[in-house]
N, C-alpha and C positions, 0 to 999 in steps of 0.2 A: 504494500500500500504506500508507505512513505518512510523516509529516513529523516531523523532529526539529530541535531547536535545542540545539547544544552550545556552551558558552561557559566561559571561565575562563582562569586563568593557566597551568595545567598542560597545555601543548600536547601533551606526549608521551602523556598519558593520553587526550587527545582523539584523537590519531593511532592509538593502539591500538584504540580503539572503532571508528574508521572502518575500520581494517584488518579487524576482525572482520566488519563488514558487507560489505566488499569481497570477503572470502574466500568468501562464500556465493553470489557470482555465478558463472555458468558461465565457466570459463577459456577456452572456445572462442570466446566472443563478448565478451571483456572490453574490447577496444578500442572496441566500440560501446555496451556496456551501462554503462560506468563513465566519468563525466565530472566534471571539476573546473573550477569557475569562480572566477576571482580578482577579487573586487569588481566584478562586472559592472554596467553601467548598466542602468537600468530596462527599456529595450526588449529587451535580451538576456536579462535575468532573467525577465521575464514570458513570453517565448517558451519558455524552458526549463521554467518551471512548468506550462505548458499542453501540454507534449509528451505524445504518446500512448505507451502501453506498447509494448514491442518484441515482435515475434512469437516470438522465440526465448527468452524468459524475462524475469526481473526486471531492472530497471535501477536504478542508484544515481547520483544527482547531488549532488555536494558543492559548496556555494556559500559561499565565504569572503566575509563581509560586514563585516569589521573597519572598513573605511573609511566605513561608514554610521553608525559610533558614535565613531570616534577618528581623529585626524589622525596621519599617520606622521611619521618624522623629517625628511621634506622639506616638512612643512607641508601636505601634500595629504591629502584625505579629508573626513570628516564630510559625506558625500553626503546630499542631502536628497531626499525624496519628497513630492510633494503628496498631498492627500487622495484624489484620483481614483486615483493610482497605488497608494496603500496599500489602497484598497478593492478594486482589481483583484487585488492580491497575496493579500489575505484570501480573496477569492472563489475564486481558483485553488487555493489550498491546501485550502480546505474541500471542494473538488470533485476533489481529487487522485485519480487513477485507480489501480485495482488493478495491481500489477506495477511501480509507480514509487515508489521511495524517494527522498526529498529531505532533505538535511541542511544546515541553515544553521550556519555556524561563525563564532565570534568568539574569536580568540586574543588575550587581553588581555596587553599588555606587563607583565612582572614589575617589582616594586619601584618603580612609578611612582604608586602610590595611585590608579590609575584604576579606575572602576567603570562598568558599563553604566548609562546613564540609563533607569531603569525607567519613567519618565514618557513616553518616546517611544512613539508609536503602533506603530511597527514592533516594538518589544520586546513590547508588549502582545499584538500579533497572534501572534508566534512563541511566546511563553510559554504560549499556549493549547494548544499541541501537546505533543509529547514533549520537554520542556525539561529539560536537565541541566547543572548547573554542575560544572566541574572545577577546584576551587581548588588552589593550590600548597601543598605541605606546609610547615608552619612548621619552621624549623631546630631549634627546641628540642623538637619532638615526635619524638624519635628512635625511640620505639617504633613510631609509625605508619610512619616511613620504613623501619625494619627489617622490619616485616611486609610492606610492598610489595616489598622486595628479595627476601625469602624466597619470596613467592608467584611473583614473576617468575622466580626461580631454579628453582622447582618446575616452571614451564612449560617450562623448558629442561632438565628432568630433572637438576637440580643440587641438591646440598645445600651449605650454607655454614656453616662453624664460627663460633661467636659472636665469637671474637677477630678472625677475618677480616672478619666483618660490621662490627664496631666500627671497624676500621681503614678500611674502605671508606667508611663514613659520615663519618669524620673527614676523609678526603682529598677527598671529593666534595661533601658537604653535602646539598643537596636536588635536584640535577639528575638527574631520572629517566632522561633520554635517555643521559646519560653512564654512569649505573649499568648500563643495559641493554647499552651497548657494552662495558663492562668485563666484564660477565657472559659475553658472547660470547667474549672473549679467555680468561677464566678457564676456560670450558668446554673450550677447546682445551688449556690448560695442565694441566688435571686428567685429561684422557684418558689411559688407558682407565678411570680411576676417575671418580666423579661427585661427589667431595667437595672443596670449595674450602678451602684452608688459609690462614693468615695469611702464610706464606712465599710463596705464589703471588700474593697481593695485592701484597706488597712487590716482587716481581720483575717483575710484569707490568702493574701499573696506574699511571696517571699520578699523580704526587704533587706536593705543594706545592714540593718541591725542584726538580722539573722546570720549574716556572713561575717560580721565584724571580727569575731574571735578567730575564725578560720583564716581569713586574709591577713590578720595581724600576725599570726603564728607563721604563715607562709612567708610574709615579708621579712621576718626575722630568722628564717631558715629552721624554725622549730617544727619539723615535719611531723614528728610523733604527736605533738599536741594538736596540730592541724587535723590529723586523722581522727583523734579522739573527739574533737569538736564536730567533725563530719559525721561520726557515728551518732552523736547526740541529735544532730539536725535531722537524721534519717527518721527520727520518731515522728516527725510531722511533715517531711518533704520527701518527694520521690527523687532517686539518684539523678535522673536527667535534668530535673529542675535545678538541683544544686550545681551540676556541671555547667548548665547554661548560664546561671547567675555568676558563677566564678569566672567563666570566660568573658562575660561582659565586663566584670571588674578588672580582670587582667588586661583586657584590651585598653582600658583607660590608663592603667599603669604603664603599659608599653609605650603608648603615645607620649605620655609625660616624660618618661625616662629617656626615650629616643630623641627628644627634641629639647635638650637642656637650655638652648639659647632662644627658644621660641617665645614670643610675647605671651603673657598670661591670657590675654583676650583670645588669641589664636588657639591656645590649648583648651580654653573653655568651649570654644566653638567646635573643636575636633572631638572632644570627649563628652560634651553634653553636660559637663559639671557647671552648675549655675553660678557659683560664687568664687571670686578670685582668691579669697583666703583659703578655700578648700584646695585649690591648685597649689598654692604656696606650701600648705601643710603637707600635701602629697609629695611635693618635690623633696621636702626635708626627710620624710619617712623613707623615700626611695633612694636617698643619697648613697647609701652603702650597699644597695641591692644591685647585683650585676644584671645588666639588660639580658644577657644570654640566659640567665636563670629564669627570668620571667618568660622569655620566648619559649624555652624548652618546656616549662610547666604548661603553658598554653597549648603547645603542640601535643603534649602528653594527654591533656584533657580532650583535645580535638580528636585524637586517635581513638580514645576509649569511647567517646560519644559516637563516633562513626561505627565502631565495632558493636556497640549496643544496638544502634538503629539497624545494623545489618544482620542482627540475630546471631552474631558470632560469640556472644558472651553468655556464659552459663551462670556466673556469679557476679552481678553488677557491682555490688558493694565492694568486693575484693578488688575488682578491676580498677575502680575509682581510687581506692586506697593506694594501690600500686602506682597509679598515675601521679598521685600527690607526693609520694616519697621517692619516686624514681629519679 
C-alpha cells in the first residue's frame, strides 16, 4: 500500500501515529498482520520488505532503524549498507505491494544536538516516500504545548481549565508521554464530570516536590539514596511516570550546564523555568556536577524507557534502579 518514514525527537507523537495505523488492522489477525523490527540487519530487513500481502487483509511492518544513523549509549550502531544492499532496498520499496504498509522509524535522542545525516543514501531513499518529521516542542513555546494538551484532552472527552493547564505545563515541561499519562489519571479524578481543575492537578499529578529528594541525591552523586527515594515514590507513581519526570528535569539541567555563559533570560526561555533566581540557584547547584554525568544519566533513562515501551523489560523497577546507579 504505502511506505512511510517517521523521524524526530518527539517519540510519543510518532507512537500515536503508529497506533492510528495499527488500529485500522483487523483485530482478529493482529498477531500476524502487525510486526515490529528492532534495527534488523540487512538480510532480515530485505526479507520483510519483499513479503507478500496477507490473504486476510492489510499488514503493517514497523522497522526501527535508529542504529543505521546513530550509535547508542553502548557505542553500538551506525550500521552500514553497501550500494548493492541500498539498491535492493530502493527497488523493494518502489515495488511494495498492495495491502502492505511499511514504516521506517528513527527516534532521535533528545537534547543531544543530533540530526539525521541527510547526505546518506538511505535517508535519500526513504525521504522519497511519505516522510514526516516529529520535532520536540520547545519549552518556551507554551502555546503550542497547551494546544497539544487541549487536543489530547479532547480525544479523551476532557476539558481542562486554563489554570490547571498552566500548572500542568509548569510541572511537566514538554514531555508529551507524561502529559498523556497525567490526563488519564485526571480523567478518573474528574469523573463523573469531564472538566479538569487546578485542584485535581495539585492532588493527582507528579510535581517537582515529589522529585526533589531524588534529583538532589543524583546531583550530589549519592546514587544509593536516589534509588531509595525512587522506591518510596513507587508507592504512588508508576515507573514510566517517574522516568518521564526525571528526564524533563535532567533536560533543564543539561541546558543550564551546557550553556554557562548564556544570559539568564535565554536559559529561562530554553528551559521553561519562570524565575531568574531559580536559574541562578540551579547554576550554583550544578557547579561541580560534570555535564557528561548528566548526559549519561539521561541516556540511561532514555534507554530503559525505550526498553519498557518495547516490552523488553521483565522487571521495570530493577531496570530503572540500574539506570540510576549505572
